[in-house]
Backbone as XML, in Angstrom:
<?xml version="1.0"?>
<chain id="A" units="angstrom">
  <residue number="1" name="MET">
    <atom name="N" x="-18.088" y="25.590" z="-4.786"/>
    <atom name="CA" x="-16.951" y="24.765" z="-5.111"/>
    <atom name="C" x="-16.425" y="24.045" z="-3.874"/>
  </residue>
  <residue number="2" name="ASN">
    <atom name="N" x="-16.303" y="24.757" z="-2.752"/>
    <atom name="CA" x="-15.833" y="24.145" z="-1.514"/>
    <atom name="C" x="-16.771" y="23.042" z="-1.046"/>
  </residue>
  <residue number="3" name="GLU">
    <atom name="N" x="-18.072" y="23.228" z="-1.303"/>
    <atom name="CA" x="-19.056" y="22.234" z="-0.922"/>
    <atom name="C" x="-18.860" y="20.933" z="-1.713"/>
  </residue>
  <residue number="4" name="LEU">
    <atom name="N" x="-18.547" y="21.050" z="-2.990"/>
    <atom name="CA" x="-18.296" y="19.892" z="-3.836"/>
    <atom name="C" x="-17.040" y="19.142" z="-3.383"/>
  </residue>
  <residue number="5" name="VAL">
    <atom name="N" x="-15.973" y="19.887" z="-3.109"/>
    <atom name="CA" x="-14.729" y="19.276" z="-2.638"/>
    <atom name="C" x="-14.964" y="18.572" z="-1.309"/>
  </residue>
  <residue number="6" name="SER">
    <atom name="N" x="-15.707" y="19.197" z="-0.422"/>
    <atom name="CA" x="-16.003" y="18.606" z="0.875"/>
    <atom name="C" x="-16.789" y="17.309" z="0.707"/>
  </residue>
  <residue number="7" name="GLU">
    <atom name="N" x="-17.761" y="17.302" z="-0.170"/>
    <atom name="CA" x="-18.565" y="16.102" z="-0.412"/>
    <atom name="C" x="-17.725" y="14.978" z="-1.008"/>
  </residue>
  <residue number="8" name="VAL">
    <atom name="N" x="-16.853" y="15.303" z="-1.951"/>
    <atom name="CA" x="-15.984" y="14.290" z="-2.563"/>
    <atom name="C" x="-15.049" y="13.700" z="-1.509"/>
  </residue>
  <residue number="9" name="LEU">
    <atom name="N" x="-14.450" y="14.538" z="-0.679"/>
    <atom name="CA" x="-13.561" y="14.045" z="0.382"/>
    <atom name="C" x="-14.306" y="13.165" z="1.380"/>
  </residue>
  <residue number="10" name="GLN">
    <atom name="N" x="-15.535" y="13.517" z="1.707"/>
    <atom name="CA" x="-16.334" y="12.697" z="2.617"/>
    <atom name="C" x="-16.607" y="11.325" z="2.006"/>
  </residue>
  <residue number="11" name="GLN">
    <atom name="N" x="-16.908" y="11.290" z="0.712"/>
    <atom name="CA" x="-17.163" y="10.018" z="0.036"/>
    <atom name="C" x="-15.897" y="9.162" z="-0.020"/>
  </residue>
  <residue number="12" name="ILE">
    <atom name="N" x="-14.759" y="9.804" z="-0.280"/>
    <atom name="CA" x="-13.487" y="9.069" z="-0.316"/>
    <atom name="C" x="-13.190" y="8.481" z="1.054"/>
  </residue>
  <residue number="13" name="LEU">
    <atom name="N" x="-13.380" y="9.256" z="2.109"/>
    <atom name="CA" x="-13.122" y="8.764" z="3.454"/>
    <atom name="C" x="-14.114" y="7.673" z="3.849"/>
  </residue>
  <residue number="14" name="ARG">
    <atom name="N" x="-15.342" y="7.794" z="3.420"/>
    <atom name="CA" x="-16.365" y="6.805" z="3.751"/>
    <atom name="C" x="-16.059" y="5.462" z="3.090"/>
  </residue>
  <residue number="15" name="HIS">
    <atom name="N" x="-15.467" y="5.517" z="1.899"/>
    <atom name="CA" x="-15.171" y="4.301" z="1.132"/>
    <atom name="C" x="-13.673" y="4.142" z="0.922"/>
  </residue>
  <residue number="16" name="ARG">
    <atom name="N" x="-12.881" y="4.457" z="1.936"/>
    <atom name="CA" x="-11.432" y="4.471" z="1.763"/>
    <atom name="C" x="-10.848" y="3.109" z="1.428"/>
  </residue>
  <residue number="17" name="GLY">
    <atom name="N" x="-11.417" y="2.033" z="1.928"/>
    <atom name="CA" x="-10.929" y="0.700" z="1.590"/>
    <atom name="C" x="-11.083" y="0.416" z="0.108"/>
  </residue>
  <residue number="18" name="LYS">
    <atom name="N" x="-12.214" y="0.781" z="-0.448"/>
    <atom name="CA" x="-12.455" y="0.586" z="-1.877"/>
    <atom name="C" x="-11.534" y="1.466" z="-2.705"/>
  </residue>
  <residue number="19" name="VAL">
    <atom name="N" x="-11.335" y="2.694" z="-2.257"/>
    <atom name="CA" x="-10.467" y="3.625" z="-2.984"/>
    <atom name="C" x="-9.022" y="3.130" z="-2.961"/>
  </residue>
  <residue number="20" name="ILE">
    <atom name="N" x="-8.543" y="2.721" z="-1.810"/>
    <atom name="CA" x="-7.171" y="2.222" z="-1.695"/>
    <atom name="C" x="-7.004" y="0.949" z="-2.516"/>
  </residue>
  <residue number="21" name="GLY">
    <atom name="N" x="-7.961" y="0.032" z="-2.436"/>
    <atom name="CA" x="-7.902" y="-1.198" z="-3.216"/>
    <atom name="C" x="-7.893" y="-0.936" z="-4.713"/>
  </residue>
  <residue number="22" name="THR">
    <atom name="N" x="-8.701" y="0.010" z="-5.153"/>
    <atom name="CA" x="-8.742" y="0.357" z="-6.569"/>
    <atom name="C" x="-7.419" y="0.956" z="-7.022"/>
  </residue>
  <residue number="23" name="LEU">
    <atom name="N" x="-6.857" y="1.852" z="-6.228"/>
    <atom name="CA" x="-5.576" y="2.460" z="-6.591"/>
    <atom name="C" x="-4.439" y="1.432" z="-6.596"/>
  </residue>
  <residue number="24" name="LEU">
    <atom name="N" x="-4.444" y="0.522" z="-5.634"/>
    <atom name="CA" x="-3.425" y="-0.527" z="-5.614"/>
    <atom name="C" x="-3.577" y="-1.458" z="-6.814"/>
  </residue>
  <residue number="25" name="GLY">
    <atom name="N" x="-4.804" y="-1.796" z="-7.172"/>
    <atom name="CA" x="-5.041" y="-2.625" z="-8.349"/>
    <atom name="C" x="-4.597" y="-1.940" z="-9.626"/>
  </residue>
  <residue number="26" name="LEU">
    <atom name="N" x="-4.857" y="-0.656" z="-9.725"/>
    <atom name="CA" x="-4.420" y="0.119" z="-10.884"/>
    <atom name="C" x="-2.902" y="0.154" z="-10.966"/>
  </residue>
  <residue number="27" name="LEU">
    <atom name="N" x="-2.246" y="0.381" z="-9.834"/>
    <atom name="CA" x="-0.788" y="0.401" z="-9.798"/>
    <atom name="C" x="-0.212" y="-0.959" z="-10.167"/>
  </residue>
  <residue number="28" name="LEU">
    <atom name="N" x="-0.758" y="-2.021" z="-9.608"/>
    <atom name="CA" x="-0.282" y="-3.366" z="-9.904"/>
    <atom name="C" x="-0.466" y="-3.699" z="-11.386"/>
  </residue>
  <residue number="29" name="GLY">
    <atom name="N" x="-1.618" y="-3.375" z="-11.936"/>
    <atom name="CA" x="-1.863" y="-3.616" z="-13.360"/>
    <atom name="C" x="-0.904" y="-2.846" z="-14.244"/>
  </residue>
  <residue number="30" name="TRP">
    <atom name="N" x="-0.666" y="-1.597" z="-13.909"/>
    <atom name="CA" x="0.281" y="-0.791" z="-14.688"/>
    <atom name="C" x="1.682" y="-1.377" z="-14.615"/>
  </residue>
  <residue number="31" name="MET">
    <atom name="N" x="2.081" y="-1.822" z="-13.431"/>
    <atom name="CA" x="3.422" y="-2.396" z="-13.283"/>
    <atom name="C" x="3.575" y="-3.671" z="-14.102"/>
  </residue>
  <residue number="32" name="VAL">
    <atom name="N" x="2.538" y="-4.516" z="-14.137"/>
    <atom name="CA" x="2.600" y="-5.747" z="-14.933"/>
    <atom name="C" x="2.736" y="-5.411" z="-16.408"/>
  </residue>
  <residue number="33" name="VAL">
    <atom name="N" x="1.975" y="-4.445" z="-16.868"/>
    <atom name="CA" x="2.042" y="-4.067" z="-18.284"/>
    <atom name="C" x="3.388" y="-3.428" z="-18.607"/>
  </residue>
  <residue number="34" name="GLU">
    <atom name="N" x="3.857" y="-2.567" z="-17.747"/>
    <atom name="CA" x="5.076" y="-1.796" z="-18.021"/>
    <atom name="C" x="6.356" y="-2.620" z="-17.844"/>
  </residue>
  <residue number="35" name="TYR">
    <atom name="N" x="6.418" y="-3.419" z="-16.774"/>
    <atom name="CA" x="7.667" y="-4.086" z="-16.418"/>
    <atom name="C" x="7.636" y="-5.608" z="-16.551"/>
  </residue>
  <residue number="36" name="GLY">
    <atom name="N" x="6.469" y="-6.196" z="-16.659"/>
    <atom name="CA" x="6.356" y="-7.650" z="-16.747"/>
    <atom name="C" x="6.013" y="-8.252" z="-15.400"/>
  </residue>
  <residue number="37" name="ILE">
    <atom name="N" x="5.560" y="-9.490" z="-15.455"/>
    <atom name="CA" x="5.056" y="-10.145" z="-14.251"/>
    <atom name="C" x="6.170" y="-10.461" z="-13.253"/>
  </residue>
  <residue number="38" name="LEU">
    <atom name="N" x="7.334" y="-10.887" z="-13.714"/>
    <atom name="CA" x="8.394" y="-11.265" z="-12.775"/>
    <atom name="C" x="8.940" y="-10.072" z="-12.002"/>
  </residue>
  <residue number="39" name="LYS">
    <atom name="N" x="9.184" y="-8.974" z="-12.677"/>
    <atom name="CA" x="9.671" y="-7.778" z="-11.974"/>
    <atom name="C" x="8.610" y="-7.249" z="-11.009"/>
  </residue>
  <residue number="40" name="THR">
    <atom name="N" x="7.358" y="-7.322" z="-11.426"/>
    <atom name="CA" x="6.275" y="-6.867" z="-10.556"/>
    <atom name="C" x="6.167" y="-7.756" z="-9.325"/>
  </residue>
  <residue number="41" name="LEU">
    <atom name="N" x="6.259" y="-9.067" z="-9.503"/>
    <atom name="CA" x="6.204" y="-9.972" z="-8.361"/>
    <atom name="C" x="7.378" y="-9.740" z="-7.415"/>
  </residue>
  <residue number="42" name="PHE">
    <atom name="N" x="8.555" y="-9.442" z="-7.964"/>
    <atom name="CA" x="9.702" y="-9.130" z="-7.116"/>
    <atom name="C" x="9.424" y="-7.915" z="-6.242"/>
  </residue>
  <residue number="43" name="VAL">
    <atom name="N" x="8.852" y="-6.882" z="-6.828"/>
    <atom name="CA" x="8.527" y="-5.674" z="-6.064"/>
    <atom name="C" x="7.480" y="-5.985" z="-4.999"/>
  </residue>
  <residue number="44" name="VAL">
    <atom name="N" x="6.477" y="-6.781" z="-5.352"/>
    <atom name="CA" x="5.435" y="-7.141" z="-4.386"/>
    <atom name="C" x="6.029" y="-7.939" z="-3.228"/>
  </residue>
  <residue number="45" name="VAL">
    <atom name="N" x="6.915" y="-8.895" z="-3.532"/>
    <atom name="CA" x="7.559" y="-9.669" z="-2.466"/>
    <atom name="C" x="8.385" y="-8.751" z="-1.564"/>
  </residue>
  <residue number="46" name="CYS">
    <atom name="N" x="9.119" y="-7.820" z="-2.161"/>
    <atom name="CA" x="9.902" y="-6.868" z="-1.357"/>
    <atom name="C" x="8.997" y="-6.028" z="-0.463"/>
  </residue>
  <residue number="47" name="LEU">
    <atom name="N" x="7.853" y="-5.600" z="-0.972"/>
    <atom name="CA" x="6.914" y="-4.827" z="-0.165"/>
    <atom name="C" x="6.378" y="-5.644" z="1.005"/>
  </residue>
  <residue number="48" name="VAL">
    <atom name="N" x="6.038" y="-6.897" z="0.752"/>
    <atom name="CA" x="5.505" y="-7.748" z="1.810"/>
    <atom name="C" x="6.564" y="-7.995" z="2.881"/>
  </residue>
  <residue number="49" name="VAL">
    <atom name="N" x="7.792" y="-8.293" z="2.474"/>
    <atom name="CA" x="8.871" y="-8.508" z="3.434"/>
    <atom name="C" x="9.111" y="-7.236" z="4.255"/>
  </residue>
  <residue number="50" name="GLY">
    <atom name="N" x="9.125" y="-6.088" z="3.600"/>
    <atom name="CA" x="9.302" y="-4.830" z="4.309"/>
    <atom name="C" x="8.188" y="-4.565" z="5.297"/>
  </residue>
  <residue number="51" name="TYR">
    <atom name="N" x="6.961" y="-4.899" z="4.919"/>
    <atom name="CA" x="5.831" y="-4.717" z="5.815"/>
    <atom name="C" x="5.951" y="-5.626" z="7.039"/>
  </residue>
  <residue number="52" name="VAL">
    <atom name="N" x="6.314" y="-6.883" z="6.810"/>
    <atom name="CA" x="6.440" y="-7.840" z="7.914"/>
    <atom name="C" x="7.551" y="-7.410" z="8.868"/>
  </residue>
  <residue number="53" name="VAL">
    <atom name="N" x="8.690" y="-7.016" z="8.325"/>
    <atom name="CA" x="9.803" y="-6.565" z="9.171"/>
    <atom name="C" x="9.398" y="-5.301" z="9.942"/>
  </residue>
  <residue number="54" name="GLY">
    <atom name="N" x="8.770" y="-4.367" z="9.277"/>
    <atom name="CA" x="8.326" y="-3.147" z="9.943"/>
    <atom name="C" x="7.305" y="-3.414" z="11.028"/>
  </residue>
  <residue number="55" name="SER">
    <atom name="N" x="6.394" y="-4.342" z="10.782"/>
    <atom name="CA" x="5.401" y="-4.710" z="11.800"/>
    <atom name="C" x="6.069" y="-5.319" z="13.018"/>
  </residue>
  <residue number="56" name="ARG">
    <atom name="N" x="7.052" y="-6.164" z="12.766"/>
    <atom name="CA" x="7.759" y="-6.799" z="13.883"/>
    <atom name="C" x="8.519" y="-5.754" z="14.697"/>
  </residue>
  <residue number="57" name="ILE">
    <atom name="N" x="9.154" y="-4.815" z="14.030"/>
    <atom name="CA" x="9.885" y="-3.756" z="14.727"/>
    <atom name="C" x="8.924" y="-2.912" z="15.556"/>
  </residue>
  <residue number="58" name="ASP">
    <atom name="N" x="7.767" y="-2.569" z="14.988"/>
    <atom name="CA" x="6.775" y="-1.793" z="15.733"/>
    <atom name="C" x="6.276" y="-2.556" z="16.954"/>
  </residue>
  <residue number="59" name="ARG">
    <atom name="N" x="6.040" y="-3.825" z="16.791"/>
    <atom name="CA" x="5.503" y="-4.645" z="17.869"/>
    <atom name="C" x="6.516" y="-4.824" z="19.001"/>
  </residue>
  <residue number="60" name="GLU">
    <atom name="N" x="7.799" y="-4.842" z="18.671"/>
    <atom name="CA" x="8.832" y="-5.077" z="19.677"/>
    <atom name="C" x="9.414" y="-3.791" z="20.252"/>
  </residue>
  <residue number="61" name="GLY">
    <atom name="N" x="8.785" y="-2.683" z="20.033"/>
    <atom name="CA" x="9.198" y="-1.453" z="20.674"/>
    <atom name="C" x="10.139" y="-0.578" z="19.874"/>
  </residue>
  <residue number="62" name="GLY">
    <atom name="N" x="10.284" y="-0.797" z="18.598"/>
    <atom name="CA" x="11.034" y="0.112" z="17.752"/>
    <atom name="C" x="12.519" y="-0.153" z="17.641"/>
  </residue>
  <residue number="63" name="SER">
    <atom name="N" x="13.014" y="-1.248" z="18.196"/>
    <atom name="CA" x="14.439" y="-1.543" z="18.033"/>
    <atom name="C" x="14.586" y="-2.838" z="17.248"/>
  </residue>
  <residue number="64" name="PHE">
    <atom name="N" x="15.727" y="-3.000" z="16.622"/>
    <atom name="CA" x="15.961" y="-4.195" z="15.834"/>
    <atom name="C" x="16.151" y="-5.421" z="16.709"/>
  </residue>
  <residue number="65" name="GLY">
    <atom name="N" x="16.652" y="-5.243" z="17.877"/>
    <atom name="CA" x="16.841" y="-6.357" z="18.794"/>
    <atom name="C" x="17.922" y="-7.303" z="18.318"/>
  </residue>
  <residue number="66" name="ARG">
    <atom name="N" x="17.915" y="-8.508" z="18.865"/>
    <atom name="CA" x="18.951" y="-9.488" z="18.543"/>
    <atom name="C" x="18.650" y="-10.277" z="17.291"/>
  </residue>
  <residue number="67" name="ARG">
    <atom name="N" x="17.431" y="-10.233" z="16.817"/>
    <atom name="CA" x="17.039" y="-11.055" z="15.661"/>
    <atom name="C" x="17.565" y="-10.509" z="14.350"/>
  </residue>
  <residue number="68" name="PHE">
    <atom name="N" x="17.913" y="-9.240" z="14.306"/>
    <atom name="CA" x="18.332" y="-8.634" z="13.024"/>
    <atom name="C" x="19.751" y="-8.190" z="13.095"/>
  </residue>
</chain>
C-alpha cells in the first residue's frame, strides 16, 4: 500500500503543472455553473489583483511602502 501511495505522489509531483491546471479548471468550471459567469469573473479579478499586489510587496522587501 505504501508503495502505491509513493508512486502516486511521485506522479503528481512529476506532473504538478498539469495537476494544478486541471484542479484550477475544475474549480473555475464549478464556480461558473454554481454562481454564474459575472460572479466568477469578479472572484478571478480579485485573485489576480491580490496576486499582483502580493508580488509587488514581496519584490519590494515585504513592506507596503509609500505606494499603498
